[in-house]
DRENFIBA-646624 format. One line per 8 residues: number of its first residue (from 1); their letters; for each residue x, y negated, z negated of C-alpha. Coordinates in steps of 0.001 Angstrom, whole numbers, plus 500000, padded with zeros to 6 digits. Layout:
<selos>
NUM = a = X,Y,Z | ...
</selos>
This chain:
<selos>
1 = xxxxxxxx = 244245,263218,165888 | 246689,261285,163723 | 249341,263963,164214 | 248791,264048,167975 | 249310,260274,168174 | 252514,260530,166173 | 253873,263242,168437 | 252915,261361,171603
9 = xxxxxxxx = 254918,258314,170529 | 257943,260374,169520 | 257970,262384,172734 | 257619,259276,174885 | 260500,257590,173099 | 262751,260600,173494 | 261786,261215,177114 | 262437,257684,178318
17 = xxxxxxxx = 265604,257192,176303 | 267058,260322,177882 | 265822,259396,181348 | 267312,255902,181186 | 263958,254156,181351 | 263346,254733,185044 | 260343,252936,186482 | 258639,253379,189869
25 = xxxxxxxx = 258779,250256,191998 | 256542,249303,194925 | 258120,246328,196729 | 257001,247067,200294 | 253649,247291,202053 | 252233,250803,202364 | 253402,252729,205469 | 256201,250208,206159
33 = xxxxxxxx = 259919,250985,206160 | 261290,249876,202805 | 265035,249694,203473 | 267781,249516,206079 | 271418,250401,205538 | 270808,250790,201818 | 269309,247279,201548 | 265820,247133,200003
41 = xxxxxxxx = 263438,244988,202059 | 260571,243663,199888 | 257451,241988,201271 | 257028,239214,202562 | 260082,240465,204463 | 259518,243659,206374 | 260591,246142,209014 | 258203,247560,211571
49 = xxxxxxxx = 254922,246535,213107 | 252442,243785,212394 | 251459,243554,208752 | 254805,244749,207427 | 256119,241156,207230 | 254378,237842,206593 | 255348,236130,209864 | 258225,236019,212358
57 = xxxxxxxx = 260557,234248,209900 | 260469,237282,207612 | 260932,239996,210230 | 263929,242264,209658 | 265250,244434,212464 | 267359,247484,211713 | 270364,247762,214038 | 273481,249920,214246
65 = xxxxxxxx = 271573,253203,214121 | 269659,252051,211090 | 272617,250715,209114 | 272549,246937,209710 | 269525,244822,208670 | 269262,241528,210521 | 266980,238538,209972 | 265682,238409,213527
73 = xxxxxxxx = 264632,234764,213894 | 268000,233288,212817 | 270066,236288,213994 | 271903,236744,210690 | 272979,240010,209100 | 271246,240555,205759 | 273319,241557,202737 | 270724,241368,199974
81 = xxxxxxxx = 267163,240165,199340 | 266108,239161,195823 | 262636,238365,194534 | 262118,235380,192208 | 262724,236213,188583 | 261744,234600,185298 | 263208,236264,182196 | 261576,236650,178828
89 = xxxxxxxx = 262323,233913,176329 | 265641,234550,174658 | 266883,236708,177528 | 270544,236576,178490 | 269538,236270,182149 | 268907,232917,183823 | 265876,231898,185826 | 266401,232859,189461
97 = xxxxxxxx = 264747,231742,192673 | 264026,234087,195532 | 267179,234460,197625 | 268355,236191,200749 | 272084,236626,201206 | 273212,236616,204840 | 276481,236511,206719 | 277283,232941,207831
105 = xxxxxxxx = 279894,232130,210487 | 283207,230465,209730 | 283381,227170,211643 | 286650,226459,213499 | 288092,223107,214478 | 288508,224488,218001 | 288105,227775,219820 | 291830,228436,220073
113 = xxxxxxxx = 292075,228741,216285 | 289928,231873,216066 | 291985,234839,214867 | 289434,237100,216543 | 287905,235531,219656 | 284916,237877,219435 | 283969,236347,216079 | 284633,232699,216918
121 = xxxxxxxx = 281747,230356,216098 | 281153,226650,215859 | 277586,226554,214545 | 275802,227782,211429 | 272113,228838,211682 | 269593,226008,211950 | 266834,226583,209381 | 264517,223689,210320
129 = xxxxxxxx = 260908,224818,210457 | 261682,227888,208372 | 260873,228660,204714 | 264627,228879,204002 | 267149,226388,202613 | 270870,226765,201962 | 271404,227131,198230 | 273204,224167,196672
137 = xxxxxxxx = 273487,226002,193367 | 275038,229255,194543 | 277082,228166,197576 | 280329,226212,197757 | 281974,224503,200739 | 285527,225686,201354 | 288000,224560,203999 | 291479,225654,205060
145 = xxxxxxxx = 294016,223982,207350 | 297137,221832,207516 | 297815,219457,204633 | 296935,216278,206558 | 293380,217286,207553 | 290055,216208,206073 | 287011,218471,206341 | 283469,217197,205888
153 = xxxxxxxx = 280149,219032,205828 | 277257,217001,207188 | 273535,217333,207752 | 272710,216044,211245 | 274607,212827,210607 | 275045,211936,206918 | 278128,213360,205231 | 277081,215633,202375
161 = xxxxxxxx = 280501,216466,200996 | 284104,216573,202017 | 287567,217378,200816 | 291109,216700,201915 | 293589,219544,202012 | 296272,217348,200481 | 294244,215460,197864 | 294671,215946,194135
169 = xxxxxxxx = 292207,213718,192278 | 289920,212427,195013 | 288113,215749,195431 | 287738,219215,194021 | 291029,220619,195261 | 291522,224350,195078 | 294358,224826,192604 | 295280,228326,193743
177 = xxxxxxxx = 297611,229582,196452 | 296428,228731,199972 | 297868,231976,201364 | 300444,230269,203570 | 298138,227574,204941 | 299173,223957,204587 | 296213,223148,202377 | 292820,224266,201219
185 = xxxxxxxx = 290054,222669,199235 | 286549,223214,197983 | 283567,221170,196887 | 279943,221649,195992 | 277105,220259,198089 | 274738,217657,196700 | 271718,218215,198934 | 269056,220463,197413
193 = xxxxxxxx = 267230,220722,200739 | 269918,221664,203232 | 268592,223409,206339 | 271276,222507,208856 | 274927,221604,208572 | 278008,221119,210660 | 281692,220827,209809 | 283978,218106,211181
201 = xxxxxxxx = 287760,218080,210867 | 289479,214703,210821 | 293094,213631,211052 | 293976,210070,210109 | 290279,209247,210209 | 289766,210558,213730 | 287736,213583,214733 | 289783,216465,216095
209 = xxxxxxxx = 288372,217414,219469 | 288183,220938,220767 | 291659,222061,221787 | 293328,219309,219776 | 295984,221643,218438 | 295247,221294,214729 | 293503,224326,213242 | 290951,223969,210501
217 = xxxxxxxx = 288465,226446,209093 | 285370,225550,207097 | 282507,227571,205702 | 279675,227626,203214 | 279906,230725,201019 | 278434,232388,197965 | 280763,231159,195222 | 280610,234350,193145
225 = xxxxxxxx = 281622,236381,196213 | 284337,233937,197278 | 286389,233729,194069 | 287982,237189,194172 | 288637,236847,197942 | 290707,233641,197768 | 294120,235299,197272 | 293856,236695,200817
233 = xxxxxxxx = 292440,233828,202882 | 293949,235091,206118 | 291973,238343,205991 | 288849,236406,205051 | 289195,234027,208004 | 289985,236832,210435 | 286712,238518,209525 | 284905,235508,211012
241 = xxxxxxxx = 281973,235367,208597 | 281248,235039,204890 | 278168,235735,202728 | 276008,232692,202032 | 272835,232346,199974 | 269485,231029,201217 | 266534,230193,198979 | 263121,231189,200320
249 = xxxxxxxx = 259416,230921,199562 | 256174,231455,201481 | 254054,228773,203205 | 251460,227352,200832 | 248854,227406,203591 | 249451,231034,204616 | 246702,233577,203937 | 248911,235355,201409
257 = xxxxxxxx = 249823,232071,199719 | 246165,231065,199409 | 245072,234477,198090 | 247900,234693,195568 | 247247,231148,194359 | 243700,232200,193458 | 244465,235614,191978 | 247826,234888,190365
265 = xxxxxxxx = 246800,234161,186770 | 247548,236637,183997 | 250372,238600,185586 | 252139,236080,187816 | 252765,232373,188321 | 254000,230060,191063 | 256130,227009,191617 | 256871,224814,194631
273 = xxxxxxxx = 260138,224504,196521 | 260043,220716,196734 | 261706,218543,199335 | 260449,220222,202497 | 257710,218691,204671 | 255374,221597,203844 | 256744,222909,200535 | 256633,226705,200279
281 = xxxxxxxx = 255529,228523,197144 | 257627,230818,195016 | 255699,233434,193052 | 257033,235086,189907 | 255882,237977,187783 | 255286,236636,184293 | 257526,237789,181434 | 256501,241316,180512
289 = xxxxxxxx = 255704,242253,184130 | 257857,243352,187075 | 257821,244391,190740 | 256623,242295,193697 | 254372,239252,193066 | 253852,238777,196830 | 251733,241930,197066 | 248185,241663,195745
297 = xxxxxxxx = 248185,242922,192154 | 251869,243725,192656 | 253074,242661,189198 | 253107,245714,186966 | 253362,245904,183232 | 256839,246612,181877 | 256787,249352,179273 | 259360,247821,176942
305 = xxxxxxxx = 259180,250947,174804 | 260895,252940,177556 | 264185,251109,177087 | 265905,250368,173779 | 267323,247161,175281 | 263846,245762,175971 | 262481,245991,172436 | 263707,245439,168902
313 = xxxxxxxx = 261577,248072,167189 | 263289,250141,164519 | 260644,252877,164279 | 257710,253207,166678 | 257196,250994,169731 | 253706,250629,171218 | 253384,249103,174666 | 250734,246466,175420
321 = xxxxxxxx = 249946,244474,178611 | 252817,242028,179068 | 254317,242761,175668 | 254822,245405,172968 | 254212,245906,169255 | 256397,247493,166602 | 254980,249873,164003 | 256551,251543,161035
329 = xxxxxxxx = 256954,255280,161487 | 255572,257732,158968 | 257924,259773,156843 | 257618,262865,158996 | 258452,261043,162218 | 261508,259461,160606 | 262506,262881,159322 | 262236,264409,162802
337 = xxxxxxxx = 263987,261452,164487 | 266920,261875,162106 | 267303,265415,163375 | 266289,267052,160080 | 263691,269251,161752 | 262921,270432,165268 | 259841,269585,167274 | 258722,272526,169394
345 = xxxxxxxx = 256566,272064,172477 | 253201,273801,172705 | 254152,275404,176044 | 257336,276728,174494 | 255420,278429,171678 | 252694,279714,173989 | 255372,281445,176045 | 257079,282777,172920
353 = xxxxxxxx = 253850,284351,171608 | 252419,285424,174968 | 249693,282780,174668 | 249098,283733,171033 | 248141,287245,172019 | 246190,289400,169559 | 248923,292035,169620 | 251401,289431,168296
361 = xxxxxxxx = 249427,288740,165119 | 251356,289469,161946 | 248505,288519,159632 | 245575,286238,158949 | 244756,284111,155940 | 242572,281263,154795 | 245136,278701,155966 | 245636,280160,159444
369 = xxxxxxxx = 247111,282991,161511 | 250756,284066,161826 | 252131,285302,165166 | 255386,286953,166079 | 257276,285353,168964 | 260583,285199,170783 | 262235,281979,171990 | 264070,281728,175308
377 = xxxxxxxx = 267395,281998,173473 | 266345,285382,172062 | 265581,284298,168509 | 262628,286027,166876 | 260271,283646,165106 | 257040,283615,163161 | 254539,280973,164239 | 251850,279922,161787
385 = xxxxxxxx = 248826,278537,163600 | 247170,276484,160900 | 243488,275833,160576 | 242349,272403,161753 | 243358,269628,159360 | 240946,266820,158632 | 242199,263250,158391 | 242286,263277,154603
393 = xxxxxxxx = 244754,266170,154486 | 247263,264927,157064 | 249468,263331,154429 | 249353,266538,152379 | 250450,268573,155404 | 253309,266161,156085 | 254475,266468,152490 | 254454,270266,152758
401 = xxxxxxxx = 256538,270202,155940 | 259053,267776,154461 | 259464,269898,151348 | 259745,273210,153205 | 262243,271739,155685 | 264625,270837,152875 | 264449,274090,150913 | 267452,276351,151384
409 = xxxxxxxx = 267183,279507,149289 | 267909,283143,150063 | 264476,284208,148837 | 262546,281589,150806 | 261704,281949,154493 | 263360,279120,156411 | 261148,276622,158233 | 262685,275995,161668
417 = xxxxxxxx = 260350,273230,162776 | 256836,272404,163870 | 254667,271570,166858 | 252262,268644,166736 | 250974,268739,170308 | 248013,270936,169400 | 244877,269941,167529 | 245953,272159,164641
425 = xxxxxxxx = 249661,271883,163763 | 251971,274856,164276 | 254762,275769,161866 | 257729,277793,163111 | 259597,280014,160638 | 262471,282425,160931 | 261190,285974,161265 | 261770,288375,158355
433 = xxxxxxxx = 261643,291919,159821 | 261195,293725,156488 | 257943,292021,155529 | 257149,289181,153179 | 256597,288560,149483 | 252933,289410,150019 | 253610,293120,150399 | 254372,293844,146712
441 = xxxxxxxx = 251143,292090,145751 | 248890,293148,148664 | 250358,296387,150072 | 247419,296841,152446 | 247779,293469,154105 | 246549,289935,153588 | 244291,289184,150588 | 240566,289772,150694
449 = xxxxxxxx = 237897,288877,148196 | 237704,292512,147042 | 241456,292840,146726 | 242928,290339,144325 | 246239,290486,142469 | 246473,290511,138727 | 246269,287068,137072 | 249853,287335,135896
457 = xxxxxxxx = 251040,288093,139408 | 249266,285053,140811 | 250781,282937,138054 | 254249,284202,138955 | 253697,283412,142632 | 252472,279904,141911 | 255260,279309,139430 | 257802,280460,142043
465 = xxxxxxxx = 256285,278109,144600 | 256504,275260,142114 | 260140,276087,141451 | 260890,276060,145172 | 259218,272658,145573 | 261173,271308,142647 | 264357,272633,144221 | 263387,270911,147444
473 = xxx = 262904,267592,145690 | 266284,267968,144029 | 267915,268386,147422
</selos>
């Protein structure tokens, strides 16, 4: 059993390293559409009938022949939905709230300024009553216009932030090229609970009315998206909308929120989005788990051993719930992992020997049976099916394999590799068509009790074996 465990670990490591550590993910309710236009839609968001989404705020409709996902209640095109994330300690990734990235309209100082009248807008979505807030951390307010304008972003009255297109020190002026516009500026927003905003454009302290002649453009946008787009502001403005980030949670008094609060212990955790009248919950899978915490028992164990980047083991990695453990590999495993010997699969050798058919037997002995076989590449091999090894002799068997693997001598049959998937280990040798060293000593076949070689012959054989082992140690 010790050998089987060793092989299992080695094969798992090799398989997942080659496969890139792929993991199945279940983010959506069963029998519900899981994506639209290449955008994954995880629960509590959903597409389809009742039960696929938590409530009307989370309903996604799939438009444009199934290519455009839209958050139905606020009529905003969805670009990306992200679940909350909490990294392991020491991870290079930062803590992340649940977000949904949607297209937000560019606000114009007046209708005549729209470069595309079909995209002209004066109002951003109102999120009051919803579980969404505009992200103060990931969004930035940007405005473009003539050099003597002032743009302010406000929340139903109070000014949240503002910038002047001509200012230098009084605000966060954009230091880059304004793409031919008289001025442009940017600033962050201070409100952590922003659910509604408007943009006013002022000249000499007075609000520019619709049709006032001066053109200004203001928008709230995902800062990481905006940076590379700034060199071509005209194309950006003509498009009429920009991606913005909303934070989201689920109502604390919803049935799902109540159930998860009770069951979310070992695998997940929660926190509150503070500042709203009825603060929603955010649920996270704990470090060591992944997938969707909003589905009952949705957090699944991460097998860190599947991916070299998720563990720091040098030899053998053993997965455990929420974590992993490192173990030192035995000498044989290290030898195989260094490519010194080949591990054959049991299926491969069964096929090569026609399921260890009786007509493939080359001989039998006290240590096992030898079969003739042919690999898929045409090589002829001899497979020694050893007798079962008890736990006390495992180390002895490993030593034998290590020694035989290193011996290179014209009078010694070469060991090609071994198979550890079976209860009794299999050794694979090159096939010698003209017989073996046994024939001069036992011409009639393998030794029997009534057919023993002379004492001197046995001494010579044992002495030769000892010499070969010594040669192996020297190498």
